[in-house]
N, C-alpha and C positions, 0 to 999 in steps of 0.2 A: 114877364116883362123884365127889360133891362135897365139897371139903375147904375149911376155912378155916385161918388161921394161929393161931386161938385155941387154946389148950392145947398139946398135944404134937405136932401135925400139921406137917409140913414137906414141901412138894411141890417143893422146889428140886431141879433135875436131872431131874424127870419131865416127860414130855410132857403139857402142860395147857394149858387156855385159860380165860380168865375166863368166869364164869358168872354171868348176871344175872337168871336165871328166879327164880320163886317157889319157896319152900321152907316145909315145915311145921314147926312146933316144938311142943314140950309146953306146952300152954297155962299160962301164968303163969310160965314159967321164964325168960323174958327172954333165952334162949340166942341168938336171931337177932341181937338188938341187940349183944349182947357179940361175936359171931362176925363180924359184918359189917364190923367196923373195918378189917380187912386184906383184905377181899374174898373172894369164893368162887372156887375153882378147879375146873375139871371134869378129871378124870384118867380115861382109859379103864379100864373094868373089867377088861379083859384084862391090863393092866399090874399093877393091884393085885393080881390073882390070882397072877401070876408072881412078884411081890415075896413074897407070903404063902406060897407054897409052895416058895419059893427055892432 
């Protein structure tokens, strides 16, 4: 899954790597520009699933 530091996401301590690929956004939302300031981080889906089911 791709996360940014915008909003409430915090990937500190999670296995992640920088993500520089293309992402889609809701047209006119400007969400990509707001979220890209801190960069994007790819976290393995299995890690997210484990955290969600906890």
